[in-house]
N, C-alpha and C positions, 0 to 999 in steps of 0.2 A: 385698701385692701389689707384684709387681716392675714397676718403671718401662715395662719392655716389654710387659708384659700392659695396663698402664693406656692406653699409646699405641696398641696395637692396637684396644683397646677404643673409644678416642675416634676412630679413623680409620674404624671400623666404623659408628660414630653418623654421623659425617659423610657417609659413602657412603650409609647409610640415608635420612639426612634429604634428601641430593641427589636419589636416587632417588624419594623418595616427591613431591617437588615437580613430578617430570617435566619438561615442556618451559616451565612458567610462569615459570621464572628468566628466560628469554631471550624469550618470546614474549607478545605484548599478550593480553589477555582477551578472548576472542569477545563477549562480554557487552556490551564497549565499541564493538563495531561496528555500526553501524545498518545495516540491510539489509531487503529485503522478502520476509517470510516466506510470502507467498502467492503467487497468481496474478498479483495486481495490482501498481501501481506507487504510490509516495509522493513527495510534493513539498512545495512550500509558495510562497505567494503573499503578500508583505506578512506579516501576522500570523497567517495562516489557513493551517493544514496540511492537507492532502488525504492520505488514507491507503487504501492498498489498491484503488486505482481500477482497473477493467476493464469492459469493454464486452461485454453479454451479448445473445445474440438467438438466435431459433428457426432450424432448418437452413434453411428456405425462405421465412424472413421477409426483411422489407425495413426494419427497424428494430432499433436497439439500445438497449439500457437501460444507461445508466452507472450503476454500482453504486461508491458512493464514500462514505467517511467523512470530515466535516470537523470538525477542531478548532480552536476560536476561542476565545483567550484574552482577548481584549478586548470591545468593544462589539458587538452586533450589527451586520452589515455585509451587503452585498450583494456577488456574486460572479458575474463574467461566466465562462460555459463555454461554450466553440466546439469543436464537432466539426465539420471541414470549413469548409462556409460556414454552417452552422445555429449561432445564438446563442442561449442560454437565460440568463436573469439569474435567480438563486436568491438566496433569503434564507439567511444562515447566521447562527444564534444564538450568543450566548455559550454556550461548552461544546462539546457534541457534538451533531452533525448528521448523520445517515444517509440517504442515497438509495439506490434499488435495490430495495426492497422493494415488493410490489404496490400498497401504500397511499400510497408516496411515491416516485415516479420520475422518472428525467431521462430520456426518449425521444428519441432522435435518428434522422431518417430517414438510411436508407443504401443504397448499392447497391453492388455487386460484394464483398459480404462475403466476405472468405477467412478463415474461422476458424482460429486458431493464428497469424494475422499479427497486426499492429498498425497503428492508427490515431492520428493527431497530435490530442491533445485539449490545448486552450490553458485555463489557469485564470488569472482577474485578480480580485484583491480590490480594492476601492476604492482607487485612487489608487497602487496598487502595480505593478511591472512585471509583464506577462503571463509565466506559465511554461508552457512548452509541453513535454509529454512523450509517448511512444510508449506507449499503451494497447493491452494486448492483449485481442483480440476471443475469446470464449469460446463455444461452443454450448451450449445447454440439453439436449444429448445427454448430455453430460458429468457424472456423479455429483456430487451437491451443486449443481447449477446448474439443476434442473428447475424449480424454482419462482420463478427470477428472469428469466422471459421478460419482454418488454416488453408492457404492459398499456396497451390504448387508455383515453383518457382518459373519465371518464363524461361523457356528454350532459348539458347544463344543461336 
């Protein structure tokens, strides 16, 4: 083989290798960027993380169900959740704790609900700084949220 042919083949291999890598040589991987993949929002207070928090209510309703998943790598703890002036204290076990389904809900009274808008929700774990986030309000009229309407607590 002539040196020119070898050089041309090597140059072609470099071009193919560079083209095959696309933009990943210069751009960080998207899997390394944390983002909220759904309608909810995520955050952290102390060692407790909250994921996909959203407020769900009925079109003519006066209450909102906070749908949220907590992950707690430490010991079980209590978490204070505040929506407006209303505060609820919830127990967050070690591991994953989910609220929002009919059997376990955090229901908050609400007036002037503007679906598609946001409400400030504050989360505070034992001894940690409170974390306030703007949580989206979603109507049960939207597909996928029909079963997440606030449920009245059972009478004792």
